[in-house]
N, C-alpha and C positions, 0 to 999 in steps of 0.2 A: 614418165608417168609420177605425176603428184601425189605424193602419200597422205592422205586427208584433204581437208578442203582446200580450195587455192588461194592462197593471198593478194592482195594489191599491195605490193610494196614500192616504199619510196628510196631509194638511196641518194646520200645528200652527200658532197665534198666539194673539193676547193679545184680538182683537177680528173681526167679522165683519159685512160692508155687508149690509144695510142696517142693521141694528137698533141694533150697536153700532160707531162708526164716529169715533174719538178722532184718528186719523191715516190717511193715505192707505193704510197697510199694508189698512185693513180691504177695501177696493175692491180691491187685487190680489189678497187671498185668493179675497173672492167672484169675479171674475173672470176666476183662473186656473182655481179648482174646476170651476165650468160648465164651462168647452171643454175641459180632462180630461176630464168626462164625457159631452160631445159628443162627442167621437172617440173615446169606445169605452173610456174606462179607469173602474175601480170608486173611487170617491173617497169618501175621508172628512174632513171637518171636523173639529178637538178646537180646544174654546177653553175658558175658563174662563166659567161660569154667572153672568152678570149681571142684575139684575132687568131693566133696560130688555128683556129677550128678553121675560120676561113681560108687562110692560107694554104690548109692541107688539100683545100677540095671537096671539105664536106658539105654536101648540100643541104642547106637551112632552109626552113622556112618561115619568115618573119609574121607573128600574128597580126591583124587586121585593129584588133583590140589590144590597147596595154593593160598589163597586170596592176590596179588600182591597190595602192599600197593603205593603211590605217591612218596614214598623214595624210592624203590626199596626193601623195608622188603618185607619178606613173614609170614603170619600164616595160624597158623592149623586151619583148619572149620572145626565141627562135624554138623550132621543135624537128625534131627530123624522127624516124625510124629507122632502127639498124639493121640491118641482115639479121643477125641475131633474134628480131622479135622488139626488141629492149627500144621505148622508147626515151629520148633524150631531148631535155629541156634543158635551154641555156640563157639564164636571167641578166641581162643588161646591166648592170652594177652603175654603170658610169662613174669607179671609183679610179683616179690616177695614182694610189698610194701602190709603192712596189716593195713595201717590207714585206718582210718572212710571214708574219702576222701581223694584218690588218685591221685593229678592232671596227674602225669606219665600215668597212667592207663584210663584217661578220652582222654586223645589226641591220645595216640594208640587207644582208643575204635572209637573213631568218625572217624579217619582216616579209619579203619575196615570197619565201617557201611557204609561210602560211596561208599568205592570200593565193597562192597556187593551189595548197589544199582543198582552200575553200572553193574556189572556180572549180575543181576538179569533184567535188560533192554537188556543186547546183547542176553539173552538167551529167550527173550520175554516174561518175566514177570515185567510189568511196576506198579512200584510203585508208586499209587495216593497221598497217605500221610504217613509219618513219625510222631508217637505221642511217645514221650519224657518224661518217668517217672517218672527220679531223674536224681542225679549229674551226673552219669557215661555215660548219653548220651549228656549234657549240650552244649558239644561241636559239635556235628554233624549238626547243619544247619550252622555253619563256615566251615567245611570241605565238603560239599554238593555241596554250592558257585563255590567250584574250581571243579565240574565235568564237564567235554565235554559235557555229554549227559544228560538226563531228571535230571532235577533237584525239587522233592517235597517236597512241603514244609511241615515245622513242626510245631506242637502244643505241647505245652509244660503244663503238672501237674505240680501246684508248689502244695507242701503238707507240709511244716511246714514253710511257712514264707522265706523271703528273706537271704539268708546269706551273712558274708561280711567276708570270712576269713582273720585270723588276718597274721602279718610276718613270724610268724613260722608255718604257712601252706603253703604260698607261699611265699619263700624269694624275687624273681625277674620274670620277665617277661619272665626266661627260663622254669619256672615252664609251662608254654603254648605252649612250642615245637615249632611247626610250625604256631600255630594261637598266637605269642607273638607280633608280629606286628599288631594285632586287637585291637584297643582300644574300640571296645565293647567288649570284655573280660576281661576288668577292672573296676573299682568301687573303686573309690578316691586313684587312684594309685595302688591298689593291684590290682591282677587275682583275679577273681571271676567268677567260674562255673553258677552261676545263672545271673549272669546278663549278661553274656555270651549267656545262653538259651532264658531268657525276650526279647532279643534287637533282637536277629534274630528270633525268633518265630512268626507265623502269627496270631495264637490264645491260651490264656492262660484258662486254667482249675483249679481251686481251689476244694480242696475237704469240702470247706463252703461258704454258702453266705456271712455271715459276712466277711470274708475274704478277697472276690472277692469286696465286694464293700470298704473296706481299702484297698487296693492295691492303689488305685487312687487317697485316701482322702489324701487333702494338709494336713489336721489338724491332721490325724494319726501321721504324720511323718515317713511313711515305707520310708525305700531306694528304689530310683527309682520311685517314685510315680510321680513325673511331668513328666520324660521323657514316662512314661506308658501311662499318659493321651495326652500326645503330640503324642505319636505314633498310639494312636486312635485305638489299637486291643482288637477284641473281647473278653471279660474276663467273663468267666463264671464261677457261684460259684455249681458245680454238687458233692453233697455229695455222700461217698461211699454206697454200697447195704453191704449185706451177702450172701455167694454162697448157695441157697439152701440146696445144696447137702452136705454141711459140716453142717450147724447148721440147723439140722431138728429133733425135740424132737419124730417124729416117726420114726426114722431108727436111730438114733445115738446110738452106739454100746457103750456108756460110762454109758447109763444110766439102772439102773436093770430093770426098765420096761417102756416102750413107751405111747406116749401121742399124741394127737392132738387138735388141735382149737375148734374141734366140741366137745369132749370127753376127759378133763382133770383130770378127776379122779383118774388115775395113778398117777398122781403128789404126791399124798401120799403115797406111796409105795414107790417113789424115796426119800419123804423126810424121811420117816420111815428110808430106807436103811444108810440114811447118818448118821442121829442122832446116828443108833448103830454103824457105823463104826468110829465114832468120840466120842462115850460113854455120849451121850446128853441121858437127858429124853426122851423116846419115846413118843413124842406127836403128833399128826397128827390134833387134835381138833383147836390148836393155830396155828398162823403164824410162821415161820421159816424166818429169817433175815439174810439175806448173806452180808456182809459188804469185797467188793472186794479188797481195797488199791491202790497202797502203801500207807506206811504210812510213807509219808514224810513229814517234817517243818509243818504247820497249820494244815492241812489235819490231820497227824499223831496225834497232842496233841489232837485234836478234840474228834478224836474217842476215845482216852482214857478215855477220862473226860465223854464220853457219854456213855459208856459202861455201869460202875457203875449206874446211871440214868434209865437205858433202862430195868433193873432188876426191876422195879416198874409196868413191864409192863409183860402181858402174853405174851413172846416170846421166842421160840428159837434164838440163835444167833450165828451164824457161822462167824469166821474172818479170813482174807486169808492172810498170811504171806508171805514175800518173801525176800530173801538173800540181799536183797538192802534198805530194810527197817531202819529206824534209832533206831538204840540198843535199847536208852531207852525208847524208844517210844512201840517197839515190847514185852520188858521186861515187862512192864506194863499190855500187853494183856495177855501174859502170866500167869503171877501170877494172874489177875481176874480169867482168866480160870481155874487154877487151886483152885482159892476159891471157884468157882461158877462151878464145873465140870458139873452137869447136864443142867446148863443153857446158857454156852458160851463155844465155842470150838475153837481150833485153827485150821486151814487146809493149811498145806503148797503148799506155790504156787512157782514155777520153773518160771513164766512169767510173763508179764502181757497181755498174752492171756488170753481169755476169759476161765474159766473153767466151762463146761458144765455139769460136773457132778453137782456142787454145784447150778447152775442155774439151771436143773432138781429138784431139791429139794425145793427150796424156790421159798417163796410166795411173796417175798419184798426185795429189793435189793440195797442196798445204795451205788451209784456209786462213786470211786473217780475222782478228778480230771482230762479232757482230756486231756491227756497230748497235742496231738498231733491230728489233723482235721483224721489221721487214726486211731485212739482210736473208737473201734465198740464194746464194752461193753454192750452200751447201745440197739445197733440192737440187740445183743446175748439175751439180759435179755427181751426184746420185743418179742421175737420169740421164748423162753422158756416161755413165761407168767408168768416171773418173775415182777414185778411192780417193775419199778425204782424209786427212793428218790435220788437227783440228783438238784448240784445248775446247773441253766440253761444259763451256760455260755461257750464261743467257740464253739465248736462242737456241743455239746448237744443241742445248742437251734437250731440246724437245725432240728433235729426230736424229739423233745419232747414237751410238753405242757402240763399245767399244769391242772391236775383233778381237776372240779367246784365238791361242796358240794354233788350231787346227783350221781356222778359218771357217768356222761350222757358225757360229754365231757372229752380232754386230756388222756394224757396217762401214766402219772407219778406226783410224790407228790415234787413239788419243793419249794428251799428254796434260798435267796436271797443270802447268804454268808456262809460263811465257820467260824461261831460260834457257839459256844456248842448251843445254846437257840435255832439258827435259824435251825439248823440240828437236833436237838431234837423235835422241833414243828415240824416240816415234817414227822420226823420218827414215831411221836404219832397219826398225822391224818391219816398216812397209817396203823396202826396197826388198828385205830380204823375204819374204810373203811373196814378191812378185815370181821368186823362181819355184813357189811349190806348186803343186798341180793344181792344190785349192783354190787359185787366184782367180782363174777364171772362173769357177763356180760361184767364187764372194762376187765377181764384177754379174755374171748375170742374175742372180740373185737383188744385187742392190739395184740395178737398173730395171728388175719388175715389182719395188715397193710401190704401193698405191700413193702416190705422190699428188695426184688430181686436185681437183677441186671440191670433187664432189663428197669427201667425207667432212669438210671443214663446210661447206655448205648444209648439210644436213643438218648436223651440230646448231648452227646458226637460226637453220629453221625452227628447231625444237627450242627454242629460247624464245624465238616471236610468238610461237603457242601458247608457250610458260606464261610470257606477258599478257597477252589476250584471252588468257584462261581457256584454252582450245584443247580441249580433251581428244585424242584420235587412240 
């Protein structure tokens, strides 16, 4: 039940899971919108129309009347209501550009979102707040400012730092179309979508407490830091959660046997099944270590150096390999796996998305560096009872804490830097802890952690209300 007055919330993004999922933003939008709806708010998600939605069999209704933009252009609009109660609106931008960040799409999308807000208002649906989730909605506030009717404020989620596009991405002000005359859309003389979003927002969310602090830290040298300090906007670090409907070892169809925090004994069955599948020696008495990768740069070299040293310990090892791993490092891992077939195995991975089959089997998981605040391998590991071994930098610092010697506090085995000796020390400590009576209590405790979206959603709602001046 909603605590305080219900709000009409418009979430704006470039993608929406599970239909279009190029980055972790898609999961954030899907999980946040669902939880906002569950606690009693009206939620509409607005994304560009992509063929993937149709190909996935999503039932879309095309509106008879097209959406009219300020410059008299018209766009087709598709609607559907999801089983969660969320209203999904898809705008046909008719842009053929396939660049990772396309200014043309951002301009048209912003105009369309503003027109949609105006149409909703004319039909009696008042939008209270617009939450911009990524680059695609960066210009929305500039477009909303030009409305004759209600002008809802925007909150912006900054996922991975501030972008400063180079000249190749944005040659001149023409890239910003109707917004090219706005100085707020430029940084150091170049068009910048993120600069536009942050300068026009009424509140900012990051997915990391550390990033929220650094955003206005004058010693850190983050672009726009001085401006943001002067604006005095509320900036909150709200780490992402995981969707319990998707990350749940008690219901996960990928697992050969299900388990939960109260009874994790079936992890042994999952371990044995993976060992058999990969040709490892069947051994449920000793721990299984999963190394996630990707094996890039320093991290990859450390893993290659680490594997022969781990053969001195009683542990099965599964290494996840991706196509983007450094070829030389991946070859070293494959050679070692071939030499020690019963101890080391390679598991081909197609993406950075958490592999729940491996996590369900693993007792310990050596996490690769968090490439961004959207990296959720640590949360999935905790959820599946695979105790993390990690360097507590970046996003991992928000969720992980080093275990004490008696395993009574903490939820991981930490190391200070990606040096072979440092990583070996933390890994050997984790393997030794497996032998302790307290390890099962540690596993039960980490699986009971509140990792869902309820807490992050409550904090986002608090920011919405602060922006709107609502007191509860």
